[in-house]
Backbone bond lengths (Angstrom), bond angles and torsions (degrees), N, CA, C in turn:
res aa  C-N    CA-C-N  psi(-1)  N-CA   C-N-CA  omega(-1)  CA-C   N-CA-C  phi
1 M - - - 1.467 - - 1.531 109.29 -
2 T 1.308 115.72 126.65 1.462 121.60 -177.75 1.518 110.09 -93.26
3 S 1.327 116.14 124.20 1.458 120.04 179.16 1.524 109.38 -90.97
4 E 1.313 115.97 140.96 1.451 120.78 178.97 1.531 109.85 -91.29
5 V 1.341 115.48 138.58 1.456 121.09 176.60 1.520 108.19 -92.70
6 S 1.304 116.64 121.72 1.459 120.45 -177.18 1.522 111.07 -78.22
7 T 1.335 115.15 161.20 1.459 120.51 175.72 1.524 110.68 -58.85
8 F 1.339 115.95 -37.26 1.458 120.56 178.36 1.529 110.65 -60.62
9 D 1.318 116.80 -43.20 1.464 120.55 -179.55 1.523 111.03 -62.34
10 I 1.329 116.36 -40.64 1.470 120.55 -179.68 1.524 110.11 -65.27
11 L 1.339 116.28 -47.04 1.466 120.45 -179.81 1.524 110.87 -63.09
12 K 1.339 116.46 -41.03 1.464 120.74 179.21 1.520 110.42 -63.91
13 S 1.321 116.69 -39.00 1.457 120.98 179.03 1.523 111.57 -64.65
14 V 1.348 115.80 -43.90 1.468 120.42 178.56 1.523 110.25 -64.39
15 S 1.328 116.58 -43.52 1.466 121.29 179.95 1.525 110.80 -60.98
16 D 1.325 117.04 -46.47 1.469 120.82 -179.70 1.516 111.47 -63.09
17 A 1.334 115.98 -39.84 1.458 120.21 179.76 1.529 110.84 -64.54
18 T 1.337 116.05 -39.84 1.466 120.21 179.10 1.522 110.94 -63.72
19 V 1.327 116.07 -44.63 1.464 120.95 178.30 1.525 110.47 -60.36
20 D 1.321 116.92 -42.45 1.464 121.33 -178.95 1.530 111.51 -64.67
21 V 1.342 116.01 -41.46 1.471 120.14 -179.34 1.525 110.49 -65.18
22 I 1.325 117.06 -43.50 1.469 120.60 179.12 1.525 110.38 -63.05
23 A 1.335 116.71 -42.02 1.464 120.80 178.92 1.531 111.00 -63.24
24 K 1.319 116.32 -35.65 1.465 121.22 179.40 1.530 111.58 -65.64
25 V 1.320 116.13 -40.22 1.464 120.77 -173.73 1.524 112.67 -87.19
26 S 1.320 118.06 -27.13 1.469 122.51 -172.48 1.530 114.98 -50.40
27 P 1.346 120.65 -40.00 1.466 119.42 -179.87 1.526 113.64 -62.72
28 S 1.316 117.35 -16.95 1.466 121.33 -179.57 1.526 112.44 -93.77
29 V 1.337 116.91 -0.73 1.467 121.50 -176.64 1.520 108.94 -108.43
30 V 1.329 117.37 120.31 1.469 122.24 -174.79 1.523 110.45 -120.88
31 S 1.315 115.15 161.96 1.462 119.82 175.20 1.519 109.47 -95.09
32 I 1.322 115.99 151.13 1.460 122.55 178.48 1.516 108.29 -128.32
33 R 1.333 115.60 125.24 1.454 120.62 176.32 1.514 108.54 -115.71
34 S 1.322 115.41 124.13 1.461 122.08 176.27 1.514 107.37 -123.64
35 G 1.337 116.04 94.59 1.453 119.34 -172.85 1.515 109.52 70.80
36 M 1.315 117.35 -126.82 1.462 121.88 179.96 1.519 111.93 -90.41
37 D 1.322 116.72 -7.83 1.460 120.68 -175.54 1.524 111.12 -93.97
38 G 1.333 115.23 151.88 1.452 120.22 -179.83 1.510 112.57 -131.28
39 G 1.298 114.85 156.33 1.456 121.55 177.54 1.511 108.97 -161.15
40 T 1.296 115.82 -164.54 1.457 122.01 -174.45 1.522 110.32 -125.72
41 G 1.318 115.09 151.20 1.450 120.94 174.79 1.518 110.48 -135.09
42 V 1.325 115.78 165.68 1.462 121.65 -178.77 1.530 108.29 -124.96
43 I 1.328 116.14 128.48 1.460 120.05 176.88 1.523 108.37 -68.48
44 W 1.334 114.90 120.08 1.459 121.32 -174.84 1.518 112.20 -93.33
45 S 1.332 117.04 -32.93 1.465 120.58 -177.32 1.518 110.06 -146.22
46 A 1.320 115.91 158.45 1.462 121.45 -176.57 1.516 112.29 -64.25
47 D 1.349 117.37 -23.42 1.468 120.01 -177.91 1.528 112.98 -92.12
48 G 1.337 117.34 19.43 1.453 119.98 166.52 1.509 118.30 98.13
49 Y 1.323 118.07 11.18 1.466 118.79 173.42 1.530 108.89 -78.43
50 I 1.325 115.45 136.09 1.460 122.13 -178.68 1.519 108.78 -129.95
51 V 1.325 116.70 135.27 1.459 121.36 178.56 1.520 109.27 -108.23
52 T 1.328 115.77 144.38 1.458 121.66 178.19 1.515 108.50 -153.76
53 C 1.329 116.62 -178.00 1.458 120.16 175.13 1.528 109.26 -81.39
54 N 1.305 115.85 142.99 1.452 120.21 179.91 1.531 111.43 -60.02
55 H 1.329 116.92 -38.00 1.468 118.70 -176.57 1.527 112.67 -70.48
56 V 1.327 117.85 -15.86 1.466 121.04 176.89 1.530 111.03 -67.73
57 L 1.333 116.44 -31.68 1.459 120.41 -174.17 1.517 113.35 -76.62
58 H 1.334 117.47 -26.84 1.461 120.87 -177.49 1.530 108.79 52.85
59 G 1.336 117.19 -122.50 1.464 120.72 179.55 1.522 113.13 -81.50
60 A 1.336 117.21 -7.14 1.467 122.52 177.85 1.525 112.46 57.83
61 R 1.335 117.59 38.83 1.459 120.96 175.29 1.524 110.01 -96.93
62 N 1.343 115.75 139.76 1.464 120.95 179.75 1.528 111.45 50.07
63 L 1.311 114.82 53.32 1.459 120.69 -176.36 1.523 110.17 -73.80
64 K 1.335 116.45 120.45 1.457 122.67 -178.89 1.530 109.96 -121.12
65 I 1.337 114.58 138.23 1.458 120.82 178.66 1.513 109.04 -112.76
66 G 1.343 116.90 126.50 1.455 122.15 176.37 1.515 109.91 -96.14
67 L 1.327 116.85 117.59 1.458 122.41 -177.69 1.521 111.22 -88.73
68 G 1.319 114.76 168.63 1.453 120.03 -176.95 1.516 114.32 -63.03
69 D 1.352 117.51 -23.42 1.464 120.38 179.68 1.526 112.65 -86.17
70 G 1.345 116.25 4.41 1.453 120.41 178.56 1.514 114.95 93.89
71 N 1.332 117.64 -12.23 1.456 121.01 179.38 1.521 111.74 -75.59
72 Q 1.318 116.26 151.12 1.457 122.51 174.45 1.524 109.29 -115.05
73 V 1.331 115.61 136.72 1.459 120.83 -179.58 1.524 109.35 -132.11
74 D 1.334 114.99 156.00 1.452 120.21 176.75 1.520 110.79 -75.96
75 A 1.315 115.89 153.22 1.466 120.90 178.67 1.516 109.57 -137.06
76 K 1.307 115.67 154.64 1.458 121.33 174.60 1.518 109.51 -119.04
77 V 1.319 115.74 151.06 1.459 121.12 179.89 1.529 108.88 -84.48
78 V 1.325 115.97 124.81 1.466 121.47 177.32 1.521 110.17 -85.97
79 G 1.318 116.68 -43.39 1.457 120.54 -179.42 1.513 110.65 -172.87
80 R 1.327 114.91 158.08 1.457 121.20 -179.17 1.518 109.53 -136.47
81 D 1.327 115.15 143.85 1.465 120.77 177.64 1.526 108.39 -129.78
82 P 1.340 117.63 91.12 1.466 120.27 -178.87 1.528 113.28 -58.43
83 Y 1.332 116.75 -29.72 1.463 120.60 -177.07 1.527 111.33 -59.25
84 S 1.333 116.79 -45.96 1.467 120.81 -178.66 1.517 112.35 -97.74
85 D 1.355 117.47 -3.82 1.462 123.52 -177.04 1.529 111.05 62.71
86 I 1.331 115.95 40.72 1.463 121.60 179.20 1.525 109.07 -121.97
87 A 1.329 115.94 137.31 1.461 121.38 176.98 1.523 109.34 -134.13
88 L 1.327 115.40 151.59 1.462 121.96 -179.78 1.521 108.59 -123.36
89 I 1.330 116.56 128.70 1.452 121.58 178.24 1.524 109.64 -126.13
90 K 1.344 116.53 169.54 1.471 120.08 -173.82 1.526 109.62 -140.18
91 I 1.338 115.10 137.09 1.456 121.84 171.72 1.520 108.08 -121.41
92 E 1.322 116.20 159.93 1.458 120.52 -178.61 1.525 110.63 -80.18
93 G 1.332 116.24 139.81 1.453 121.52 179.23 1.515 110.97 139.77
94 D 1.337 115.64 168.37 1.463 118.64 -177.91 1.528 113.12 -144.93
95 S 1.333 116.74 19.72 1.467 118.25 -177.61 1.523 111.77 -133.95
96 F 1.319 115.61 33.79 1.458 120.02 178.81 1.531 110.37 -84.47
97 K 1.321 115.75 159.79 1.467 120.28 -178.41 1.528 110.06 -98.04
98 P 1.343 117.55 106.34 1.474 119.31 179.58 1.519 111.27 -74.84
99 I 1.308 115.55 152.67 1.456 120.01 177.73 1.522 109.88 -75.52
100 E 1.315 115.81 150.80 1.465 121.15 176.49 1.521 108.89 -87.46
101 L 1.327 116.66 133.20 1.459 120.71 -178.94 1.522 111.62 -90.53
102 G 1.324 115.98 141.74 1.455 122.12 172.27 1.517 109.87 -104.72
103 D 1.307 116.29 -179.48 1.464 122.04 -179.02 1.523 109.39 -97.99
104 S 1.333 115.72 100.10 1.467 119.99 -177.59 1.518 112.61 -71.72
105 E 1.333 117.29 -11.44 1.463 120.06 178.99 1.528 111.99 -81.12
106 K 1.330 117.22 -10.13 1.462 120.11 -175.45 1.524 113.53 -114.72
107 I 1.324 117.67 10.95 1.459 119.13 179.06 1.523 110.08 -76.23
108 N 1.315 115.24 156.31 1.458 120.93 -176.58 1.522 111.01 -128.85
109 V 1.315 116.28 153.20 1.457 121.42 173.37 1.530 108.53 -60.19
110 G 1.320 116.47 132.71 1.458 121.55 -177.85 1.511 113.82 99.39
111 E 1.329 117.36 -11.03 1.457 120.85 -179.62 1.528 110.63 -68.80
112 L 1.329 115.89 136.71 1.452 121.20 179.27 1.525 110.26 -72.41
113 V 1.344 116.41 136.23 1.460 121.25 -179.92 1.531 109.81 -139.13
114 I 1.333 114.89 158.08 1.461 122.07 176.82 1.525 108.05 -129.47
115 A 1.324 116.91 131.93 1.462 122.12 175.60 1.522 108.57 -105.05
116 L 1.343 116.63 130.34 1.449 121.37 179.97 1.519 110.93 -114.89
117 A 1.331 115.21 152.84 1.463 120.81 177.63 1.516 108.98 -149.80
118 N 1.338 115.43 158.81 1.460 120.57 177.33 1.530 109.03 -149.79
119 P 1.333 118.02 63.46 1.470 120.19 -175.14 1.519 114.42 -77.93
120 F 1.346 117.94 -12.62 1.463 120.41 -172.22 1.525 113.11 -115.22
121 N 1.336 117.53 16.23 1.467 122.07 178.47 1.526 111.44 55.39
122 G 1.300 115.41 56.45 1.452 120.93 177.48 1.517 109.26 -147.27
123 Q 1.302 115.79 -150.00 1.456 120.01 174.97 1.523 108.93 -69.06
124 P 1.340 118.31 129.26 1.472 119.61 -179.77 1.521 111.91 -57.51
125 V 1.320 115.29 146.66 1.456 122.09 175.30 1.522 108.29 -102.23
126 A 1.323 115.99 162.08 1.459 119.06 -174.65 1.514 111.20 -146.49
127 T 1.312 114.87 155.21 1.450 122.97 172.04 1.522 107.18 -143.43
128 S 1.305 117.47 155.99 1.461 119.47 -174.60 1.522 111.21 -133.11
129 G 1.314 114.65 167.45 1.457 121.17 178.76 1.508 110.25 178.87
130 I 1.311 115.70 -155.73 1.459 120.93 177.04 1.528 109.72 -127.88
131 V 1.296 115.88 160.44 1.456 121.11 173.57 1.525 107.74 -73.03
132 T 1.327 116.28 123.86 1.465 120.29 179.67 1.524 112.14 -105.79
133 G 1.321 116.69 -12.86 1.465 119.81 178.11 1.519 110.39 -163.66
134 V 1.321 115.92 141.93 1.461 120.91 177.15 1.522 108.95 -127.09
135 R 1.332 114.30 150.60 1.467 121.49 -179.65 1.533 111.24 55.13
136 S 1.326 115.21 41.31 1.455 120.40 -179.75 1.526 110.36 -93.11
137 P 1.328 118.10 143.23 1.470 120.24 177.85 1.515 111.36 -88.03
138 M 1.332 116.34 149.94 1.455 120.28 174.45 1.526 109.20 -154.33
139 R 1.337 114.98 164.12 1.449 121.79 177.23 1.517 108.50 -83.73
140 G 1.331 117.64 124.88 1.447 122.07 -174.25 1.505 113.95 -82.22
141 M 1.357 114.92 178.30 1.458 122.36 -175.55 1.523 112.08 -62.52
142 Q 1.333 117.46 -31.10 1.454 120.92 -176.82 1.527 112.19 -98.33
143 G 1.336 116.45 14.61 1.456 119.51 -178.48 1.513 112.28 82.05
144 M 1.345 116.75 4.72 1.453 120.52 178.69 1.524 108.83 -88.70
145 D 1.315 116.47 154.95 1.453 120.96 179.04 1.522 109.97 -87.08
146 I 1.342 116.48 115.63 1.452 121.65 176.19 1.522 107.19 -93.94
147 E 1.323 115.59 117.70 1.457 119.75 -169.17 1.529 114.17 -84.12
148 N 1.333 117.83 -18.47 1.450 118.80 -167.08 1.524 110.39 -138.56
149 V 1.327 118.09 94.63 1.455 121.07 178.59 1.522 109.54 -127.79
150 I 1.335 114.84 161.02 1.458 121.57 176.05 1.523 107.83 -101.23
151 V 1.314 117.15 129.81 1.458 122.26 -179.85 1.528 108.72 -110.69
152 T 1.344 116.90 130.35 1.459 121.45 179.46 1.526 109.76 -132.89
153 D 1.326 115.85 166.27 1.461 119.11 174.15 1.524 110.99 -99.35
154 A 1.340 116.98 14.17 1.466 120.72 173.17 1.528 108.49 -66.55
155 R 1.305 117.12 127.10 1.458 121.44 -174.98 1.530 110.01 -76.75
156 L 1.315 116.88 113.45 1.455 121.76 -179.74 1.526 109.93 -99.06
157 N 1.314 116.03 129.42 1.454 122.45 177.19 1.523 109.73 -105.30
158 P 1.334 118.35 167.10 1.460 119.69 175.68 1.531 111.15 -53.14
159 G 1.311 116.28 135.22 1.458 120.88 -177.94 1.516 113.76 104.07
160 Y 1.346 116.86 -14.02 1.462 119.85 179.89 1.531 112.09 -77.86
161 S 1.328 117.76 -19.86 1.463 120.17 -178.78 1.526 110.62 -57.93
162 G 1.315 116.26 132.12 1.452 121.89 -178.98 1.512 114.04 92.97
163 G 1.334 117.01 -11.00 1.456 120.67 178.69 1.514 111.96 -83.72
164 P 1.338 116.90 165.51 1.459 119.90 -176.81 1.523 113.64 -84.08
165 L 1.313 115.45 144.97 1.456 123.07 165.77 1.515 105.30 -102.90
166 I 1.336 116.84 117.85 1.454 120.13 -173.46 1.524 111.77 -114.93
167 D 1.337 115.01 157.63 1.461 120.16 176.33 1.526 109.56 -91.42
168 A 1.314 116.38 -174.08 1.463 121.01 -175.31 1.521 112.84 -67.07
169 M 1.337 117.54 -15.44 1.463 121.89 178.31 1.524 112.09 -94.62
170 G 1.330 116.75 -0.28 1.453 120.21 -179.66 1.512 113.88 83.75
171 R 1.322 117.01 18.15 1.457 121.13 179.46 1.522 109.87 -96.56
172 M 1.320 116.44 138.76 1.461 120.79 -179.17 1.525 109.62 -75.31
173 I 1.338 115.33 118.71 1.462 120.00 177.17 1.523 111.52 -108.20
174 G 1.342 116.28 -7.76 1.453 119.58 178.69 1.513 111.12 -166.92
175 M 1.325 116.05 169.09 1.459 121.71 175.70 1.521 108.78 -119.52
176 N 1.328 116.57 121.15 1.461 121.65 -177.63 1.521 110.05 -60.82
177 A 1.331 115.94 132.29 1.463 119.18 -172.89 1.519 114.61 -130.75
178 A 1.334 118.22 -31.03 1.461 118.41 -172.08 1.523 110.18 -166.36
179 I 1.331 113.79 172.92 1.466 121.80 172.31 1.519 107.42 -121.12
180 A 1.311 116.85 127.71 1.463 121.66 178.53 1.523 108.54 -148.88
181 W 1.311 115.66 145.16 1.471 121.23 -179.64 1.536 110.98 55.46
182 H 1.345 117.15 30.82 1.460 122.79 -176.09 1.529 111.41 60.89
183 R 1.298 116.14 28.29 1.461 121.93 179.43 1.528 109.68 -129.23
184 G 1.339 115.29 156.11 1.449 120.34 174.52 1.518 109.95 -83.33
185 I 1.329 115.80 138.28 1.458 122.07 -179.07 1.526 108.79 -114.70
186 A 1.314 116.51 130.08 1.461 121.25 179.77 1.524 110.44 -128.01
187 I 1.325 115.31 142.89 1.457 121.43 175.08 1.531 107.74 -83.10
188 P 1.324 119.38 127.38 1.466 121.00 -177.38 1.521 112.54 -57.23
189 A 1.326 116.20 145.29 1.464 121.38 -179.65 1.522 111.62 -60.10
190 S 1.328 117.54 -31.63 1.470 120.29 179.09 1.522 110.65 -64.10
191 T 1.340 117.03 -38.46 1.461 120.92 177.22 1.524 110.52 -68.93
192 V 1.333 116.32 -43.11 1.461 120.40 178.57 1.524 110.25 -58.63
193 K 1.312 116.72 -45.74 1.472 121.46 -178.87 1.523 111.09 -60.80
194 M 1.320 116.51 -44.77 1.461 120.91 -179.21 1.528 110.82 -62.34
195 V 1.324 117.00 -45.09 1.460 120.99 -178.33 1.530 110.87 -68.31
196 V 1.331 117.11 -42.44 1.466 120.46 -179.88 1.525 111.01 -60.24
197 E 1.318 117.02 -42.61 1.463 120.30 179.57 1.525 111.08 -59.94
198 R 1.321 117.04 -38.90 1.462 120.44 179.71 1.523 111.63 -73.36
199 L 1.326 116.85 -38.04 1.454 120.01 178.63 1.520 111.06 -66.31
200 M 1.324 117.35 -35.54 1.458 120.57 177.67 1.527 111.45 -64.66
201 K 1.321 116.36 -33.17 1.466 120.02 -177.72 1.518 112.68 -78.29
202 G 1.326 116.85 -44.17 1.461 118.01 -173.30 1.506 116.51 -135.61
203 G 1.328 117.95 2.18 1.450 120.34 178.01 1.520 114.89 78.01
204 E 1.324 117.39 -0.04 1.455 120.52 178.63 1.526 109.33 -153.17
205 V 1.312 115.01 164.50 1.465 121.08 178.12 1.519 107.87 -121.81
206 K 1.312 115.35 115.72 1.467 119.37 176.76 1.517 108.70 -95.53
207 R 1.323 115.41 127.49 1.461 120.90 -178.28 1.518 110.58 -126.82
208 A 1.303 113.05 152.10 1.457 118.79 169.67 1.528 108.44 -88.08
209 Y 1.322 115.35 152.19 1.470 121.65 -174.51 1.518 109.80 -125.07
210 L 1.347 115.97 131.87 1.462 121.31 177.19 1.522 112.37 -104.88
211 G 1.342 115.98 -40.60 1.463 119.04 -178.41 1.511 113.67 90.00
212 V 1.350 116.13 36.32 1.463 120.11 177.06 1.521 109.77 -125.64
213 F 1.308 115.60 149.84 1.459 123.75 175.80 1.518 106.06 -114.00
214 M 1.350 117.69 125.69 1.455 120.20 -166.35 1.524 113.03 -130.43
215 S 1.315 115.02 165.65 1.452 122.21 174.11 1.527 108.32 -147.61
216 P 1.346 118.03 141.13 1.471 119.51 179.86 1.519 111.31 -66.16
217 I 1.324 115.45 148.94 1.464 119.97 -178.58 1.529 109.50 -153.28
218 P 1.337 117.96 141.03 1.467 119.49 174.66 1.520 110.65 -73.73
219 V 1.316 115.55 149.59 1.465 121.43 177.10 1.534 107.83 -100.86
220 P 1.335 118.24 127.69 1.471 120.60 179.78 1.528 111.76 -54.45
221 S 1.312 116.46 142.48 1.462 121.39 -175.60 1.523 112.12 -59.74
222 E 1.336 117.16 -34.47 1.461 118.86 -178.91 1.531 111.22 -69.20
223 V 1.345 116.39 -30.85 1.462 120.25 177.28 1.530 109.92 -74.21
224 V 1.323 116.37 -38.84 1.470 120.42 176.36 1.521 109.71 -58.58
225 E 1.324 115.64 -43.24 1.463 120.37 -177.68 1.524 111.63 -70.67
226 S 1.333 117.71 -43.31 1.467 120.39 -175.60 1.526 112.39 -71.99
227 T 1.338 117.11 -32.38 1.468 120.06 -178.05 1.533 112.46 -93.79
228 K 1.352 115.41 -14.89 1.472 121.38 -179.55 1.532 111.70 55.61
229 I 1.335 116.37 42.39 1.464 119.56 -178.79 1.534 112.72 -81.40
230 G 1.336 117.28 -17.01 1.452 120.10 175.36 1.520 115.16 73.70
231 Q 1.325 117.94 21.47 1.465 121.45 176.99 1.517 108.36 -152.65
232 D 1.331 115.32 150.02 1.464 118.83 -175.72 1.524 112.81 -110.21
233 R 1.356 116.53 13.32 1.453 120.36 176.85 1.517 110.28 -140.92
234 G 1.328 115.64 155.08 1.448 122.45 175.14 1.518 108.29 -154.47
235 V 1.335 117.67 -167.68 1.464 120.92 177.25 1.532 108.33 -123.54
236 M 1.324 115.56 125.51 1.462 120.28 -178.20 1.524 110.29 -87.74
237 V 1.306 116.43 137.52 1.457 122.83 178.39 1.528 108.93 -78.74
238 L 1.344 115.70 118.69 1.454 121.16 179.47 1.525 112.18 -96.44
239 R 1.333 115.48 -27.14 1.454 119.47 179.16 1.525 109.46 -155.80
240 V 1.330 115.76 144.44 1.459 121.73 176.17 1.523 107.49 -119.62
241 E 1.328 116.45 124.67 1.463 120.22 -178.37 1.529 110.55 -70.58
242 P 1.342 117.38 136.21 1.476 120.64 177.97 1.535 111.04 -59.67
243 G 1.311 115.68 136.70 1.452 120.89 177.68 1.509 115.71 73.81
244 S 1.331 117.72 4.12 1.462 121.71 -177.27 1.524 111.23 -80.28
245 P 1.338 117.20 165.20 1.469 120.11 174.85 1.527 112.33 -55.55
246 A 1.335 117.03 -37.01 1.466 120.23 179.37 1.521 110.84 -64.71
247 K 1.336 116.62 -41.73 1.467 120.42 179.23 1.517 110.41 -63.85
248 K 1.333 116.12 -43.37 1.460 120.22 -179.25 1.523 111.74 -66.68
249 A 1.342 116.76 -29.06 1.464 120.27 -179.33 1.519 112.64 -80.51
250 G 1.335 117.66 -13.06 1.456 120.58 179.03 1.509 114.20 97.57
251 I 1.333 118.34 10.67 1.459 121.14 176.73 1.526 108.74 -71.08
252 A 1.335 116.51 138.93 1.460 120.80 -174.14 1.519 111.69 -132.29
253 F 1.319 114.97 162.72 1.459 121.63 175.84 1.531 109.90 -54.23
254 G 1.326 116.65 134.13 1.458 121.27 178.29 1.518 114.01 94.97
255 D 1.332 117.85 -16.50 1.465 119.80 175.03 1.519 109.39 -63.62
256 I 1.329 116.24 145.88 1.463 121.12 177.47 1.526 108.10 -113.57
257 I 1.325 116.30 111.25 1.466 120.85 -179.32 1.524 109.24 -78.05
258 V 1.325 116.59 128.83 1.459 121.60 -179.29 1.534 112.72 -125.23
259 R 1.335 117.48 -15.35 1.464 121.06 -179.91 1.531 109.14 -141.80
260 F 1.323 115.36 144.48 1.455 121.06 171.12 1.519 107.70 -143.39
261 N 1.312 115.81 117.62 1.469 120.95 -179.60 1.527 110.81 55.40
262 D 1.332 115.73 43.57 1.469 123.86 178.60 1.530 113.69 67.68
263 K 1.330 117.72 13.08 1.468 121.39 176.88 1.529 108.83 -109.13
264 R 1.333 116.33 143.48 1.458 120.36 179.60 1.521 111.62 -68.72
265 V 1.321 114.95 142.18 1.462 122.01 173.79 1.525 106.79 -121.83
266 T 1.323 116.60 111.63 1.463 120.87 -179.04 1.516 112.89 -120.14
267 D 1.329 117.30 -10.31 1.456 121.28 -179.29 1.524 108.86 -149.69
268 V 1.352 115.88 162.57 1.463 119.36 -179.62 1.519 112.18 -66.06
269 S 1.334 117.73 -19.74 1.460 120.00 179.13 1.521 112.40 -77.51
270 D 1.336 117.51 -12.94 1.467 120.33 -178.16 1.525 112.04 -73.97
271 L 1.322 117.54 -45.64 1.466 120.23 -175.30 1.527 113.87 -61.45
272 P 1.345 120.07 -44.56 1.463 118.08 178.22 1.524 113.52 -56.14
273 R 1.332 116.77 -33.54 1.467 119.49 178.60 1.524 112.01 -72.27
274 L 1.336 115.88 -25.42 1.462 120.36 -179.17 1.522 112.60 -90.31
275 L 1.335 116.50 -19.12 1.460 120.20 -177.58 1.534 110.52 -86.78
276 T 1.316 115.81 63.70 1.456 122.15 179.77 1.522 110.02 -87.56
277 E 1.325 115.96 170.81 1.464 119.49 -179.99 1.522 112.10 -64.78
278 D 1.331 118.04 -18.02 1.463 121.08 -179.19 1.529 112.57 -65.27
279 V 1.341 117.70 -23.34 1.463 119.50 -176.38 1.530 112.55 -101.09
280 I 1.337 117.36 1.12 1.469 120.13 179.63 1.527 109.94 -63.72
281 D 1.319 114.95 129.04 1.473 123.26 178.03 1.531 113.39 64.70
282 K 1.337 117.17 14.19 1.475 120.97 175.21 1.523 109.52 -98.15
283 K 1.311 116.60 154.92 1.464 121.22 175.36 1.527 108.20 -85.17
284 I 1.318 115.75 114.34 1.456 122.18 -173.70 1.530 109.51 -118.78
285 K 1.325 115.90 136.59 1.465 120.98 175.39 1.527 109.53 -80.44
286 I 1.327 114.82 132.27 1.457 120.07 177.05 1.523 108.55 -126.58
287 G 1.329 116.67 125.78 1.456 121.71 -178.53 1.516 110.80 -100.67
288 L 1.328 116.24 134.47 1.456 119.51 -179.69 1.522 111.00 -145.86
289 L 1.310 113.11 154.82 1.459 120.34 175.70 1.517 108.39 -94.09
290 R 1.323 115.18 126.02 1.468 121.56 177.10 1.521 105.86 -123.50
291 G 1.329 114.45 104.31 1.463 117.69 -169.91 1.520 108.03 70.89
292 E 1.322 116.90 -124.26 1.465 120.80 178.36 1.519 111.62 -109.23
293 K 1.335 116.98 16.10 1.458 121.02 -178.46 1.521 111.08 -111.91
294 L 1.325 115.85 143.64 1.450 122.24 174.27 1.526 108.49 -88.94
295 V 1.319 116.59 119.93 1.458 122.71 -176.59 1.524 109.09 -116.38
296 E 1.315 116.97 139.41 1.466 121.17 177.01 1.524 109.65 -115.34
297 L 1.327 116.13 124.42 1.452 122.47 178.60 1.525 109.45 -118.23
298 T 1.322 115.55 163.19 1.459 121.15 175.29 1.520 108.56 -111.14
299 I 1.337 115.73 128.85 1.461 120.76 -177.98 1.520 109.37 -128.44
300 S 1.318 116.24 146.81 1.466 121.75 177.86 1.528 108.23 -118.25
301 P 1.339 117.72 93.86 1.466 120.50 -179.62 1.524 111.55 -61.37
302 T 1.313 116.06 142.66 1.456 120.99 175.00 1.529 108.94 -101.77
303 S 1.328 116.41 -179.23 1.458 120.57 179.41 1.516 110.61 -81.34
304 A 1.342 116.36 130.33 1.455 120.07 178.59 1.516 110.26 -64.36
305 Q 1.342 118.55 -32.48 1.453 120.91 179.36 1.519 111.45 -63.29
306 S 1.335 115.81 -40.77 1.463 118.12 -179.91 1.511 111.07 -68.90
307 E 1.341 116.45 -33.46 1.466 119.46 177.81 1.523 110.75 -66.20
308 E 1.362 116.90 -38.07 1.454 120.60 -178.85 1.514 111.83 -64.49
309 S 1.344 116.14 -32.07 1.451 119.61 -174.37 1.514 113.59 -85.89
310 E 1.315 117.54 -7.86 1.457 120.63 -178.33 1.521 111.11 -78.60
């Protein structure tokens, strides 16, 4: 005899699962107080490293962390990266519950997500939605172009910045950072991980700067065949900043970048990984498609930090 599952049973099952996932993640979500302002942080490691948005810290005076048990502890700033809006702080202890990371490179539009926050040092609050866009470009907090963000329709309120965006398994796939276009914006977990690793090593992130705003684009098969580039995707230049290394090198709107320093570029997430401090002020070959021709230019990336301070 086959039993029918009612709509009520399905909804109850989904509701219970959501409650369980939030309960699982909540111990890893902390409050951050910087003066009179509040925000959220995520426990990154058992020994007290916490990640949050750089803009949450403001002046970082009298930094207090509210833990899940209601206690407040002092914290120190390990490092900040205004470019990606990521900051790393540290509290004393060795038995905290770190959040589990998911693979932000494999998320899809339509995927269910939950955004958590804890701005008031209490039980974390949550909102949910779906992923409405992946690998989307946006203008960052420091006026820099952030090429790779996750866009959701989860309603983010003040205080959600620095909190985790989790998948249905309770894994962090992004860090909530802003509201734009009436949508929630999250920094991918892969970017957070990369920045945190660098901040742990030296307290800062040195990046090379090109001065281009890009979007991924497929390359027509006939162009792939005629140029023999061996890839069917690249990143199209949507804007070139005046006076930037890209402008000086001759890169123009509509160019499709496919190579940087002999490495393939197929998505907007590729260039940030290649723009390390090792290429600052070096002459680097950059390959791009201009029309149906493969063109090679020489570019000398500058320091992103120096660009931010100008």
